[in-house]
mmCIF file of the N, C-alpha and C atoms, coordinates in Angstrom:
data_MODEL
# 
_entry.id   MODEL 
# 
loop_
_atom_site.group_PDB 
_atom_site.id 
_atom_site.type_symbol 
_atom_site.label_atom_id 
_atom_site.label_alt_id 
_atom_site.label_comp_id 
_atom_site.label_asym_id 
_atom_site.label_entity_id 
_atom_site.label_seq_id 
_atom_site.pdbx_PDB_ins_code 
_atom_site.Cartn_x 
_atom_site.Cartn_y 
_atom_site.Cartn_z 
_atom_site.occupancy 
_atom_site.B_iso_or_equiv 
_atom_site.pdbx_formal_charge 
_atom_site.auth_seq_id 
_atom_site.auth_comp_id 
_atom_site.auth_asym_id 
_atom_site.auth_atom_id 
_atom_site.pdbx_PDB_model_num 
ATOM 1   N N  . UNK A 1 1  ? 126.998 70.832 175.438 1.00 0.00 ? 1  UNK A N  1 
ATOM 2   C CA . UNK A 1 1  ? 126.242 70.199 174.268 1.00 0.00 ? 1  UNK A CA 1 
ATOM 3   C C  . UNK A 1 1  ? 126.735 68.722 174.093 1.00 0.00 ? 1  UNK A C  1 
ATOM 4   N N  . UNK A 1 2  ? 126.022 67.817 174.090 1.00 0.00 ? 2  UNK A N  1 
ATOM 5   C CA . UNK A 1 2  ? 126.324 66.459 173.432 1.00 0.00 ? 2  UNK A CA 1 
ATOM 6   C C  . UNK A 1 2  ? 126.139 66.077 172.268 1.00 0.00 ? 2  UNK A C  1 
ATOM 7   N N  . UNK A 1 3  ? 126.541 65.140 171.542 1.00 0.00 ? 3  UNK A N  1 
ATOM 8   C CA . UNK A 1 3  ? 126.643 65.191 169.942 1.00 0.00 ? 3  UNK A CA 1 
ATOM 9   C C  . UNK A 1 3  ? 125.127 65.140 169.490 1.00 0.00 ? 3  UNK A C  1 
ATOM 10  N N  . UNK A 1 4  ? 124.192 64.146 170.262 1.00 0.00 ? 4  UNK A N  1 
ATOM 11  C CA . UNK A 1 4  ? 123.090 64.121 170.091 1.00 0.00 ? 4  UNK A CA 1 
ATOM 12  C C  . UNK A 1 4  ? 122.171 65.254 170.034 1.00 0.00 ? 4  UNK A C  1 
ATOM 13  N N  . UNK A 1 5  ? 122.764 66.480 170.367 1.00 0.00 ? 5  UNK A N  1 
ATOM 14  C CA . UNK A 1 5  ? 122.288 67.762 170.817 1.00 0.00 ? 5  UNK A CA 1 
ATOM 15  C C  . UNK A 1 5  ? 122.309 68.726 169.811 1.00 0.00 ? 5  UNK A C  1 
ATOM 16  N N  . UNK A 1 6  ? 123.346 67.954 168.372 1.00 0.00 ? 6  UNK A N  1 
ATOM 17  C CA . UNK A 1 6  ? 123.472 69.323 167.388 1.00 0.00 ? 6  UNK A CA 1 
ATOM 18  C C  . UNK A 1 6  ? 122.328 69.429 166.684 1.00 0.00 ? 6  UNK A C  1 
ATOM 19  N N  . UNK A 1 7  ? 122.319 70.486 166.442 1.00 0.00 ? 7  UNK A N  1 
ATOM 20  C CA . UNK A 1 7  ? 121.360 71.056 165.648 1.00 0.00 ? 7  UNK A CA 1 
ATOM 21  C C  . UNK A 1 7  ? 121.833 72.097 164.393 1.00 0.00 ? 7  UNK A C  1 
ATOM 22  N N  . UNK A 1 8  ? 121.303 71.839 163.159 1.00 0.00 ? 8  UNK A N  1 
ATOM 23  C CA . UNK A 1 8  ? 121.901 72.466 162.331 1.00 0.00 ? 8  UNK A CA 1 
ATOM 24  C C  . UNK A 1 8  ? 120.828 73.643 161.757 1.00 0.00 ? 8  UNK A C  1 
ATOM 25  N N  . UNK A 1 9  ? 121.400 74.714 160.948 1.00 0.00 ? 9  UNK A N  1 
ATOM 26  C CA . UNK A 1 9  ? 120.489 75.744 160.314 1.00 0.00 ? 9  UNK A CA 1 
ATOM 27  C C  . UNK A 1 9  ? 120.036 75.210 159.224 1.00 0.00 ? 9  UNK A C  1 
ATOM 28  N N  . UNK A 1 10 ? 119.292 76.094 158.582 1.00 0.00 ? 10 UNK A N  1 
ATOM 29  C CA . UNK A 1 10 ? 118.674 75.276 157.252 1.00 0.00 ? 10 UNK A CA 1 
ATOM 30  C C  . UNK A 1 10 ? 119.710 75.262 156.215 1.00 0.00 ? 10 UNK A C  1 
ATOM 31  N N  . UNK A 1 11 ? 120.452 76.121 156.043 1.00 0.00 ? 11 UNK A N  1 
ATOM 32  C CA . UNK A 1 11 ? 121.489 76.182 155.179 1.00 0.00 ? 11 UNK A CA 1 
ATOM 33  C C  . UNK A 1 11 ? 122.727 74.952 155.599 1.00 0.00 ? 11 UNK A C  1 
ATOM 34  N N  . UNK A 1 12 ? 123.053 74.787 156.667 1.00 0.00 ? 12 UNK A N  1 
ATOM 35  C CA . UNK A 1 12 ? 123.681 73.631 157.168 1.00 0.00 ? 12 UNK A CA 1 
ATOM 36  C C  . UNK A 1 12 ? 123.284 72.561 156.824 1.00 0.00 ? 12 UNK A C  1 
ATOM 37  N N  . UNK A 1 13 ? 121.864 72.336 157.028 1.00 0.00 ? 13 UNK A N  1 
ATOM 38  C CA . UNK A 1 13 ? 121.254 70.809 156.521 1.00 0.00 ? 13 UNK A CA 1 
ATOM 39  C C  . UNK A 1 13 ? 121.107 70.859 155.390 1.00 0.00 ? 13 UNK A C  1 
ATOM 40  N N  . UNK A 1 14 ? 121.060 71.935 154.345 1.00 0.00 ? 14 UNK A N  1 
ATOM 41  C CA . UNK A 1 14 ? 121.137 71.738 152.611 1.00 0.00 ? 14 UNK A CA 1 
ATOM 42  C C  . UNK A 1 14 ? 122.355 71.143 152.485 1.00 0.00 ? 14 UNK A C  1 
ATOM 43  N N  . UNK A 1 15 ? 123.544 71.479 152.903 1.00 0.00 ? 15 UNK A N  1 
ATOM 44  C CA . UNK A 1 15 ? 124.780 71.319 152.418 1.00 0.00 ? 15 UNK A CA 1 
ATOM 45  C C  . UNK A 1 15 ? 125.001 70.013 153.398 1.00 0.00 ? 15 UNK A C  1 
ATOM 46  N N  . UNK A 1 16 ? 124.724 69.479 154.413 1.00 0.00 ? 16 UNK A N  1 
ATOM 47  C CA . UNK A 1 16 ? 124.883 68.337 154.836 1.00 0.00 ? 16 UNK A CA 1 
ATOM 48  C C  . UNK A 1 16 ? 124.191 66.921 154.325 1.00 0.00 ? 16 UNK A C  1 
ATOM 49  N N  . UNK A 1 17 ? 122.994 67.441 153.938 1.00 0.00 ? 17 UNK A N  1 
ATOM 50  C CA . UNK A 1 17 ? 122.153 66.256 153.024 1.00 0.00 ? 17 UNK A CA 1 
ATOM 51  C C  . UNK A 1 17 ? 122.440 66.171 151.591 1.00 0.00 ? 17 UNK A C  1 
ATOM 52  N N  . UNK A 1 18 ? 123.035 67.225 151.163 1.00 0.00 ? 18 UNK A N  1 
ATOM 53  C CA . UNK A 1 18 ? 122.843 67.246 149.682 1.00 0.00 ? 18 UNK A CA 1 
ATOM 54  C C  . UNK A 1 18 ? 121.891 67.574 148.811 1.00 0.00 ? 18 UNK A C  1 
ATOM 55  N N  . UNK A 1 19 ? 120.793 68.176 149.481 1.00 0.00 ? 19 UNK A N  1 
ATOM 56  C CA . UNK A 1 19 ? 119.842 68.411 148.836 1.00 0.00 ? 19 UNK A CA 1 
ATOM 57  C C  . UNK A 1 19 ? 119.758 69.999 148.356 1.00 0.00 ? 19 UNK A C  1 
ATOM 58  N N  . UNK A 1 20 ? 118.493 70.379 147.606 1.00 0.00 ? 20 UNK A N  1 
ATOM 59  C CA . UNK A 1 20 ? 118.228 71.662 147.076 1.00 0.00 ? 20 UNK A CA 1 
ATOM 60  C C  . UNK A 1 20 ? 117.458 72.339 148.665 1.00 0.00 ? 20 UNK A C  1 
ATOM 61  N N  . UNK A 1 21 ? 117.728 73.889 148.479 1.00 0.00 ? 21 UNK A N  1 
ATOM 62  C CA . UNK A 1 21 ? 116.843 74.186 149.450 1.00 0.00 ? 21 UNK A CA 1 
ATOM 63  C C  . UNK A 1 21 ? 115.482 73.774 149.092 1.00 0.00 ? 21 UNK A C  1 
ATOM 64  N N  . UNK A 1 22 ? 114.973 73.856 147.892 1.00 0.00 ? 22 UNK A N  1 
ATOM 65  C CA . UNK A 1 22 ? 113.390 73.543 147.602 1.00 0.00 ? 22 UNK A CA 1 
ATOM 66  C C  . UNK A 1 22 ? 113.111 72.345 148.115 1.00 0.00 ? 22 UNK A C  1 
ATOM 67  N N  . UNK A 1 23 ? 114.023 71.315 147.998 1.00 0.00 ? 23 UNK A N  1 
ATOM 68  C CA . UNK A 1 23 ? 113.986 69.821 148.208 1.00 0.00 ? 23 UNK A CA 1 
ATOM 69  C C  . UNK A 1 23 ? 113.735 69.703 149.983 1.00 0.00 ? 23 UNK A C  1 
ATOM 70  N N  . UNK A 1 24 ? 114.554 70.516 150.477 1.00 0.00 ? 24 UNK A N  1 
ATOM 71  C CA . UNK A 1 24 ? 114.565 70.687 152.055 1.00 0.00 ? 24 UNK A CA 1 
ATOM 72  C C  . UNK A 1 24 ? 113.232 71.238 152.459 1.00 0.00 ? 24 UNK A C  1 
ATOM 73  N N  . UNK A 1 25 ? 112.581 72.120 151.879 1.00 0.00 ? 25 UNK A N  1 
ATOM 74  C CA . UNK A 1 25 ? 111.442 72.955 152.270 1.00 0.00 ? 25 UNK A CA 1 
ATOM 75  C C  . UNK A 1 25 ? 110.391 71.881 152.303 1.00 0.00 ? 25 UNK A C  1 
ATOM 76  N N  . UNK A 1 26 ? 110.235 71.333 151.162 1.00 0.00 ? 26 UNK A N  1 
ATOM 77  C CA . UNK A 1 26 ? 109.362 70.220 150.511 1.00 0.00 ? 26 UNK A CA 1 
ATOM 78  C C  . UNK A 1 26 ? 109.237 69.069 151.718 1.00 0.00 ? 26 UNK A C  1 
ATOM 79  N N  . UNK A 1 27 ? 110.293 68.547 152.024 1.00 0.00 ? 27 UNK A N  1 
ATOM 80  C CA . UNK A 1 27 ? 110.667 67.371 153.244 1.00 0.00 ? 27 UNK A CA 1 
ATOM 81  C C  . UNK A 1 27 ? 109.885 68.011 154.482 1.00 0.00 ? 27 UNK A C  1 
ATOM 82  N N  . UNK A 1 28 ? 110.313 69.114 155.030 1.00 0.00 ? 28 UNK A N  1 
ATOM 83  C CA . UNK A 1 28 ? 109.712 69.655 156.109 1.00 0.00 ? 28 UNK A CA 1 
ATOM 84  C C  . UNK A 1 28 ? 108.349 69.682 156.069 1.00 0.00 ? 28 UNK A C  1 
ATOM 85  N N  . UNK A 1 29 ? 107.637 70.484 154.881 1.00 0.00 ? 29 UNK A N  1 
ATOM 86  C CA . UNK A 1 29 ? 106.407 70.283 154.896 1.00 0.00 ? 29 UNK A CA 1 
ATOM 87  C C  . UNK A 1 29 ? 105.599 69.195 155.016 1.00 0.00 ? 29 UNK A C  1 
ATOM 88  N N  . UNK A 1 30 ? 106.333 68.010 154.407 1.00 0.00 ? 30 UNK A N  1 
ATOM 89  C CA . UNK A 1 30 ? 105.789 66.532 154.286 1.00 0.00 ? 30 UNK A CA 1 
ATOM 90  C C  . UNK A 1 30 ? 106.027 66.171 155.598 1.00 0.00 ? 30 UNK A C  1 
ATOM 91  N N  . UNK A 1 31 ? 106.528 66.622 156.372 1.00 0.00 ? 31 UNK A N  1 
ATOM 92  C CA . UNK A 1 31 ? 106.968 66.097 157.750 1.00 0.00 ? 31 UNK A CA 1 
ATOM 93  C C  . UNK A 1 31 ? 108.094 65.048 157.618 1.00 0.00 ? 31 UNK A C  1 
ATOM 94  N N  . UNK A 1 32 ? 108.666 65.114 156.670 1.00 0.00 ? 32 UNK A N  1 
ATOM 95  C CA . UNK A 1 32 ? 109.837 63.879 156.282 1.00 0.00 ? 32 UNK A CA 1 
ATOM 96  C C  . UNK A 1 32 ? 111.291 64.473 157.181 1.00 0.00 ? 32 UNK A C  1 
ATOM 97  N N  . UNK A 1 33 ? 111.185 65.593 157.228 1.00 0.00 ? 33 UNK A N  1 
ATOM 98  C CA . UNK A 1 33 ? 112.347 66.245 158.118 1.00 0.00 ? 33 UNK A CA 1 
ATOM 99  C C  . UNK A 1 33 ? 111.722 66.888 159.359 1.00 0.00 ? 33 UNK A C  1 
ATOM 100 N N  . UNK A 1 34 ? 112.195 66.855 160.681 1.00 0.00 ? 34 UNK A N  1 
ATOM 101 C CA . UNK A 1 34 ? 111.565 67.484 161.743 1.00 0.00 ? 34 UNK A CA 1 
ATOM 102 C C  . UNK A 1 34 ? 112.459 68.663 161.993 1.00 0.00 ? 34 UNK A C  1 
ATOM 103 N N  . UNK A 1 35 ? 111.694 69.472 162.450 1.00 0.00 ? 35 UNK A N  1 
ATOM 104 C CA . UNK A 1 35 ? 112.527 71.107 162.801 1.00 0.00 ? 35 UNK A CA 1 
ATOM 105 C C  . UNK A 1 35 ? 112.114 71.568 164.334 1.00 0.00 ? 35 UNK A C  1 
ATOM 106 N N  . UNK A 1 36 ? 113.042 72.460 164.972 1.00 0.00 ? 36 UNK A N  1 
ATOM 107 C CA . UNK A 1 36 ? 112.613 72.905 166.083 1.00 0.00 ? 36 UNK A CA 1 
ATOM 108 C C  . UNK A 1 36 ? 112.881 74.448 166.064 1.00 0.00 ? 36 UNK A C  1 
ATOM 109 N N  . UNK A 1 37 ? 112.374 74.990 167.079 1.00 0.00 ? 37 UNK A N  1 
ATOM 110 C CA . UNK A 1 37 ? 112.356 76.748 167.304 1.00 0.00 ? 37 UNK A CA 1 
ATOM 111 C C  . UNK A 1 37 ? 113.398 76.739 168.400 1.00 0.00 ? 37 UNK A C  1 
ATOM 112 N N  . UNK A 1 38 ? 114.299 77.703 168.167 1.00 0.00 ? 38 UNK A N  1 
ATOM 113 C CA . UNK A 1 38 ? 115.270 77.971 169.324 1.00 0.00 ? 38 UNK A CA 1 
ATOM 114 C C  . UNK A 1 38 ? 115.603 79.582 169.324 1.00 0.00 ? 38 UNK A C  1 
ATOM 115 N N  . UNK A 1 39 ? 115.276 80.183 169.981 1.00 0.00 ? 39 UNK A N  1 
ATOM 116 C CA . UNK A 1 39 ? 115.417 81.597 170.140 1.00 0.00 ? 39 UNK A CA 1 
ATOM 117 C C  . UNK A 1 39 ? 115.462 82.257 168.845 1.00 0.00 ? 39 UNK A C  1 
ATOM 118 N N  . UNK A 1 40 ? 114.085 81.812 168.461 1.00 0.00 ? 40 UNK A N  1 
ATOM 119 C CA . UNK A 1 40 ? 113.516 82.685 167.013 1.00 0.00 ? 40 UNK A CA 1 
ATOM 120 C C  . UNK A 1 40 ? 114.282 82.156 165.635 1.00 0.00 ? 40 UNK A C  1 
ATOM 121 N N  . UNK A 1 41 ? 115.197 80.754 165.857 1.00 0.00 ? 41 UNK A N  1 
ATOM 122 C CA . UNK A 1 41 ? 115.636 80.028 164.614 1.00 0.00 ? 41 UNK A CA 1 
ATOM 123 C C  . UNK A 1 41 ? 114.974 79.070 164.254 1.00 0.00 ? 41 UNK A C  1 
ATOM 124 N N  . UNK A 1 42 ? 114.855 78.486 163.011 1.00 0.00 ? 42 UNK A N  1 
ATOM 125 C CA . UNK A 1 42 ? 114.186 77.288 162.777 1.00 0.00 ? 42 UNK A CA 1 
ATOM 126 C C  . UNK A 1 42 ? 115.386 76.516 162.607 1.00 0.00 ? 42 UNK A C  1 
ATOM 127 N N  . UNK A 1 43 ? 115.670 75.150 163.615 1.00 0.00 ? 43 UNK A N  1 
ATOM 128 C CA . UNK A 1 43 ? 116.912 74.244 163.659 1.00 0.00 ? 43 UNK A CA 1 
ATOM 129 C C  . UNK A 1 43 ? 116.346 72.852 163.186 1.00 0.00 ? 43 UNK A C  1 
ATOM 130 N N  . UNK A 1 44 ? 117.364 72.258 162.486 1.00 0.00 ? 44 UNK A N  1 
ATOM 131 C CA . UNK A 1 44 ? 117.012 71.020 162.155 1.00 0.00 ? 44 UNK A CA 1 
ATOM 132 C C  . UNK A 1 44 ? 117.695 69.701 163.028 1.00 0.00 ? 44 UNK A C  1 
ATOM 133 N N  . UNK A 1 45 ? 117.302 69.034 163.953 1.00 0.00 ? 45 UNK A N  1 
ATOM 134 C CA . UNK A 1 45 ? 117.989 68.240 164.818 1.00 0.00 ? 45 UNK A CA 1 
ATOM 135 C C  . UNK A 1 45 ? 118.562 67.275 163.967 1.00 0.00 ? 45 UNK A C  1 
ATOM 136 N N  . UNK A 1 46 ? 120.132 66.947 164.597 1.00 0.00 ? 46 UNK A N  1 
ATOM 137 C CA . UNK A 1 46 ? 121.044 65.753 164.260 1.00 0.00 ? 46 UNK A CA 1 
ATOM 138 C C  . UNK A 1 46 ? 120.226 64.632 163.831 1.00 0.00 ? 46 UNK A C  1 
ATOM 139 N N  . UNK A 1 47 ? 119.389 64.380 164.609 1.00 0.00 ? 47 UNK A N  1 
ATOM 140 C CA . UNK A 1 47 ? 118.636 62.627 164.783 1.00 0.00 ? 47 UNK A CA 1 
ATOM 141 C C  . UNK A 1 47 ? 117.658 62.782 163.626 1.00 0.00 ? 47 UNK A C  1 
ATOM 142 N N  . UNK A 1 48 ? 117.017 64.050 163.079 1.00 0.00 ? 48 UNK A N  1 
ATOM 143 C CA . UNK A 1 48 ? 116.357 64.211 161.762 1.00 0.00 ? 48 UNK A CA 1 
ATOM 144 C C  . UNK A 1 48 ? 116.993 64.130 160.496 1.00 0.00 ? 48 UNK A C  1 
ATOM 145 N N  . UNK A 1 49 ? 118.238 64.772 160.474 1.00 0.00 ? 49 UNK A N  1 
ATOM 146 C CA . UNK A 1 49 ? 119.192 64.445 159.408 1.00 0.00 ? 49 UNK A CA 1 
ATOM 147 C C  . UNK A 1 49 ? 119.681 62.782 159.239 1.00 0.00 ? 49 UNK A C  1 
ATOM 148 N N  . UNK A 1 50 ? 119.935 62.187 160.553 1.00 0.00 ? 50 UNK A N  1 
ATOM 149 C CA . UNK A 1 50 ? 120.340 60.961 160.539 1.00 0.00 ? 50 UNK A CA 1 
ATOM 150 C C  . UNK A 1 50 ? 118.953 59.736 159.974 1.00 0.00 ? 50 UNK A C  1 
ATOM 151 N N  . UNK A 1 51 ? 117.950 60.270 160.497 1.00 0.00 ? 51 UNK A N  1 
ATOM 152 C CA . UNK A 1 51 ? 116.940 59.768 159.801 1.00 0.00 ? 51 UNK A CA 1 
ATOM 153 C C  . UNK A 1 51 ? 116.674 59.657 158.419 1.00 0.00 ? 51 UNK A C  1 
ATOM 154 N N  . UNK A 1 52 ? 116.830 60.773 157.551 1.00 0.00 ? 52 UNK A N  1 
ATOM 155 C CA . UNK A 1 52 ? 116.875 61.005 156.224 1.00 0.00 ? 52 UNK A CA 1 
ATOM 156 C C  . UNK A 1 52 ? 118.049 59.823 155.923 1.00 0.00 ? 52 UNK A C  1 
ATOM 157 N N  . UNK A 1 53 ? 119.093 60.093 156.215 1.00 0.00 ? 53 UNK A N  1 
ATOM 158 C CA . UNK A 1 53 ? 120.073 59.063 155.544 1.00 0.00 ? 53 UNK A CA 1 
ATOM 159 C C  . UNK A 1 53 ? 119.670 57.832 155.903 1.00 0.00 ? 53 UNK A C  1 
ATOM 160 N N  . UNK A 1 54 ? 119.079 57.481 156.933 1.00 0.00 ? 54 UNK A N  1 
ATOM 161 C CA . UNK A 1 54 ? 118.882 55.926 156.968 1.00 0.00 ? 54 UNK A CA 1 
ATOM 162 C C  . UNK A 1 54 ? 118.189 55.568 156.031 1.00 0.00 ? 54 UNK A C  1 
ATOM 163 N N  . UNK A 1 55 ? 117.239 56.659 155.111 1.00 0.00 ? 55 UNK A N  1 
ATOM 164 C CA . UNK A 1 55 ? 116.070 56.142 154.044 1.00 0.00 ? 55 UNK A CA 1 
ATOM 165 C C  . UNK A 1 55 ? 116.900 56.252 152.512 1.00 0.00 ? 55 UNK A C  1 
ATOM 166 N N  . UNK A 1 56 ? 117.849 56.910 152.752 1.00 0.00 ? 56 UNK A N  1 
ATOM 167 C CA . UNK A 1 56 ? 118.703 56.935 151.378 1.00 0.00 ? 56 UNK A CA 1 
ATOM 168 C C  . UNK A 1 56 ? 119.464 55.840 150.958 1.00 0.00 ? 56 UNK A C  1 
ATOM 169 N N  . UNK A 1 57 ? 119.239 55.404 149.881 1.00 0.00 ? 57 UNK A N  1 
ATOM 170 C CA . UNK A 1 57 ? 120.001 54.378 149.170 1.00 0.00 ? 57 UNK A CA 1 
ATOM 171 C C  . UNK A 1 57 ? 121.186 54.668 148.434 1.00 0.00 ? 57 UNK A C  1 
ATOM 172 N N  . UNK A 1 58 ? 122.394 54.179 148.370 1.00 0.00 ? 58 UNK A N  1 
ATOM 173 C CA . UNK A 1 58 ? 123.324 54.555 147.691 1.00 0.00 ? 58 UNK A CA 1 
ATOM 174 C C  . UNK A 1 58 ? 123.456 54.006 146.234 1.00 0.00 ? 58 UNK A C  1 
ATOM 175 N N  . UNK A 1 59 ? 122.285 52.993 145.968 1.00 0.00 ? 59 UNK A N  1 
ATOM 176 C CA . UNK A 1 59 ? 122.192 52.385 144.628 1.00 0.00 ? 59 UNK A CA 1 
ATOM 177 C C  . UNK A 1 59 ? 121.167 53.097 143.712 1.00 0.00 ? 59 UNK A C  1 
ATOM 178 N N  . UNK A 1 60 ? 121.672 53.108 142.670 1.00 0.00 ? 60 UNK A N  1 
ATOM 179 C CA . UNK A 1 60 ? 121.059 53.909 141.445 1.00 0.00 ? 60 UNK A CA 1 
ATOM 180 C C  . UNK A 1 60 ? 119.382 52.787 141.252 1.00 0.00 ? 60 UNK A C  1 
ATOM 181 N N  . UNK A 1 61 ? 118.424 53.400 140.589 1.00 0.00 ? 61 UNK A N  1 
ATOM 182 C CA . UNK A 1 61 ? 117.264 52.528 140.385 1.00 0.00 ? 61 UNK A CA 1 
ATOM 183 C C  . UNK A 1 61 ? 117.497 51.659 139.609 1.00 0.00 ? 61 UNK A C  1 
ATOM 184 N N  . UNK A 1 62 ? 118.467 51.418 138.252 1.00 0.00 ? 62 UNK A N  1 
ATOM 185 C CA . UNK A 1 62 ? 118.655 50.442 137.651 1.00 0.00 ? 62 UNK A CA 1 
ATOM 186 C C  . UNK A 1 62 ? 119.525 49.272 138.327 1.00 0.00 ? 62 UNK A C  1 
ATOM 187 N N  . UNK A 1 63 ? 120.590 49.623 139.175 1.00 0.00 ? 63 UNK A N  1 
ATOM 188 C CA . UNK A 1 63 ? 121.357 48.719 140.099 1.00 0.00 ? 63 UNK A CA 1 
ATOM 189 C C  . UNK A 1 63 ? 120.252 47.987 140.892 1.00 0.00 ? 63 UNK A C  1 
ATOM 190 N N  . UNK A 1 64 ? 119.336 48.805 141.445 1.00 0.00 ? 64 UNK A N  1 
ATOM 191 C CA . UNK A 1 64 ? 118.372 48.219 142.430 1.00 0.00 ? 64 UNK A CA 1 
ATOM 192 C C  . UNK A 1 64 ? 117.421 47.028 141.784 1.00 0.00 ? 64 UNK A C  1 
ATOM 193 N N  . UNK A 1 65 ? 117.431 47.430 140.248 1.00 0.00 ? 65 UNK A N  1 
ATOM 194 C CA . UNK A 1 65 ? 116.399 46.100 139.680 1.00 0.00 ? 65 UNK A CA 1 
ATOM 195 C C  . UNK A 1 65 ? 117.389 45.216 139.500 1.00 0.00 ? 65 UNK A C  1 
ATOM 196 N N  . UNK A 1 66 ? 118.443 45.322 139.320 1.00 0.00 ? 66 UNK A N  1 
ATOM 197 C CA . UNK A 1 66 ? 119.727 44.648 138.782 1.00 0.00 ? 66 UNK A CA 1 
ATOM 198 C C  . UNK A 1 66 ? 119.700 43.100 139.954 1.00 0.00 ? 66 UNK A C  1 
ATOM 199 N N  . UNK A 1 67 ? 119.709 44.030 141.200 1.00 0.00 ? 67 UNK A N  1 
ATOM 200 C CA . UNK A 1 67 ? 119.841 43.558 142.534 1.00 0.00 ? 67 UNK A CA 1 
ATOM 201 C C  . UNK A 1 67 ? 118.674 42.410 142.750 1.00 0.00 ? 67 UNK A C  1 
ATOM 202 N N  . UNK A 1 68 ? 117.676 43.266 142.569 1.00 0.00 ? 68 UNK A N  1 
ATOM 203 C CA . UNK A 1 68 ? 116.176 42.417 142.756 1.00 0.00 ? 68 UNK A CA 1 
ATOM 204 C C  . UNK A 1 68 ? 116.161 41.451 142.147 1.00 0.00 ? 68 UNK A C  1 
ATOM 205 N N  . UNK A 1 69 ? 116.602 41.396 140.787 1.00 0.00 ? 69 UNK A N  1 
ATOM 206 C CA . UNK A 1 69 ? 116.609 40.088 139.654 1.00 0.00 ? 69 UNK A CA 1 
ATOM 207 C C  . UNK A 1 69 ? 117.220 39.194 140.407 1.00 0.00 ? 69 UNK A C  1 
ATOM 208 N N  . UNK A 1 70 ? 118.638 39.423 140.540 1.00 0.00 ? 70 UNK A N  1 
ATOM 209 C CA . UNK A 1 70 ? 119.785 38.183 141.136 1.00 0.00 ? 70 UNK A CA 1 
ATOM 210 C C  . UNK A 1 70 ? 119.162 37.535 142.351 1.00 0.00 ? 70 UNK A C  1 
ATOM 211 N N  . UNK A 1 71 ? 118.112 38.294 143.119 1.00 0.00 ? 71 UNK A N  1 
ATOM 212 C CA . UNK A 1 71 ? 117.315 37.666 144.486 1.00 0.00 ? 71 UNK A CA 1 
ATOM 213 C C  . UNK A 1 71 ? 116.533 36.619 143.792 1.00 0.00 ? 71 UNK A C  1 
ATOM 214 N N  . UNK A 1 72 ? 115.827 37.103 142.854 1.00 0.00 ? 72 UNK A N  1 
ATOM 215 C CA . UNK A 1 72 ? 114.993 36.178 142.312 1.00 0.00 ? 72 UNK A CA 1 
ATOM 216 C C  . UNK A 1 72 ? 115.321 34.845 141.843 1.00 0.00 ? 72 UNK A C  1 
ATOM 217 N N  . UNK A 1 73 ? 116.441 34.933 141.389 1.00 0.00 ? 73 UNK A N  1 
ATOM 218 C CA . UNK A 1 73 ? 117.040 33.604 140.761 1.00 0.00 ? 73 UNK A CA 1 
ATOM 219 C C  . UNK A 1 73 ? 117.240 32.542 141.305 1.00 0.00 ? 73 UNK A C  1 
# 
């Protein structure tokens, strides 16, 4: 198995992504996180978790506003 083939169980994905189980269920239902079936188990591919992190910002909303205001100056 290569690194790109790594798949996470639901609980592993919750811990890795730092979200609640309810939030992950919602993201899956909305199609924001992809799942695959393997041997009767639902797994979350590493690529789906990486896509999630690609859309996450480390800035707080107030800091985003400050940064945007500085760009407009």
